[in-house]
Structures are given as C-alpha cells and as structure tokens.
C-alpha positions in Angstrom: -10.9 -15.0 -2.6 -7.4 -15.1 -3.9 -5.2 -12.0 -4.0 -4.1 -10.3 -7.2 -1.0 -12.5 -7.5 -3.3 -15.4 -8.0 -4.4 -13.9 -11.4 -1.0 -13.1 -12.8 2.4 -11.4 -12.1 1.9 -8.4 -14.4 -0.4 -5.4 -14.0 -2.1 -4.1 -17.2 -4.2 -1.2 -18.3 -6.7 -1.3 -21.1 -8.3 1.8 -22.4 -11.8 1.5 -23.8 -13.4 3.6 -26.6 -15.4 5.6 -24.1 -12.2 6.7 -22.3 -12.7 4.3 -19.4 -9.7 2.4 -18.2 -9.6 -1.1 -16.7 -6.6 -2.3 -14.7 -6.1 -6.0 -14.3 -3.6 -8.8 -13.5 -2.4 -11.4 -15.9 0.8 -13.2 -16.8 0.5 -12.4 -20.5 -1.7 -10.8 -23.1 -2.4 -12.2 -26.6 -4.0 -10.6 -29.6 -6.4 -13.1 -31.3 -8.3 -11.9 -34.4 -8.7 -8.4 -32.9 -9.6 -9.6 -29.4 -7.4 -8.8 -26.5 -6.9 -12.0 -24.3 -5.4 -11.9 -20.8 -3.8 -15.2 -19.7 -2.6 -16.5 -16.4 -0.1 -19.4 -16.1 -0.8 -21.7 -13.2 0.8 -25.0 -12.2 -1.6 -27.9 -12.1 -1.5 -29.2 -8.5 -1.7 -32.9 -9.6 0.8 -32.9 -12.4 2.9 -29.8 -11.7 2.6 -28.8 -15.4 1.8 -25.2 -16.3 -1.6 -24.6 -17.7 -3.0 -21.5 -19.2 -6.3 -20.0 -18.2 -8.1 -17.0 -19.6 -8.6 -14.1 -17.1 -10.4 -11.7 -19.3 -11.2 -11.1 -23.0 -12.0 -7.8 -24.8 -13.9 -8.3 -28.1 -12.7 -6.6 -31.2 -13.7 -2.9 -31.3 -14.2 -2.8 -27.5 -10.7 -1.7 -26.6 -8.3 0.9 -27.9 -4.9 0.5 -26.2 -3.1 -1.8 -23.7 0.1 -1.4 -21.8 1.9 -2.9 -18.8 1.0 -0.6 -15.9 2.8 0.6 -12.8 1.3 -0.7 -9.4 2.2 2.8 -8.0 0.4 5.2 -10.4 -1.0 3.2 -13.3 1.4 4.7 -15.8 3.2 2.8 -18.5 6.1 0.9 -17.0 8.3 0.6 -20.1 8.2 4.3 -20.9 11.1 6.5 -19.7 10.3 9.7 -21.6 7.1 10.8 -23.4 7.0 14.1 -25.3 4.3 15.9 -27.2 5.1 19.0 -29.3 8.6 19.0 -27.8 7.4 19.2 -24.2 7.5 16.3 -21.7 4.2 14.9 -20.6 3.5 15.2 -16.9 1.8 11.9 -16.6 2.8 8.8 -18.6 -0.2 6.7 -19.2 -3.8 7.6 -19.9 -5.0 10.7 -18.3 -7.8 13.2 -19.1 -6.6 15.6 -21.7 -5.4 19.0 -20.6 -5.2 22.2 -22.5 -1.5 21.5 -23.4 -2.3 17.9 -24.5 
C-alpha cells in the first residue's frame, strides 16, 4: 500500500451532514454540479505526462463543508483568526459545539 503522499500533496477535511468529518489526501478539489471531487495528479510512468485520477467523490447533498486541513490538528490551514460574537474561537476547524459556540 502506498503512503498518503501517493494520493496527493494536500490534506483536506470534509464535514458531512451528520457532523462526521472525513480527512483525506488529494492534490486538488473540484466542485462539479454539486458534487465534491478530489483529484490526484500523477505522472504517467511511460510518457511522463501528468494525468488526473479521482481519489474520492461526495455526491450532492452528502457533504456540507470542505477546507484544506492541518496535518497537526486538522484545523483550517488558511485561517489565522476566527471570531464568534467578538470572541476568538479556541479551535479553528470543525469541533463539537460548546456552550459559548
């Protein structure tokens, strides 16, 4: 079995409607008619040309949110500050709601 880097360079989090989260590797994500499509780019061994392969697809209505995730804690990597009601959130990303959320 190949390591995670064989499936893509980026780490992603997808939140499902039932509050489940799935973390996966892919080089890019595309939105196609409401579907969420995770793609890996891999060089063809014979030609050296890059070819795209689908890693995973979420059908329309079966996902809520997606973001590039940290390998360390799963939080959103592009977010520096996140506030709610004027107060900083303790965890950036998807966490179970707390009383102050």
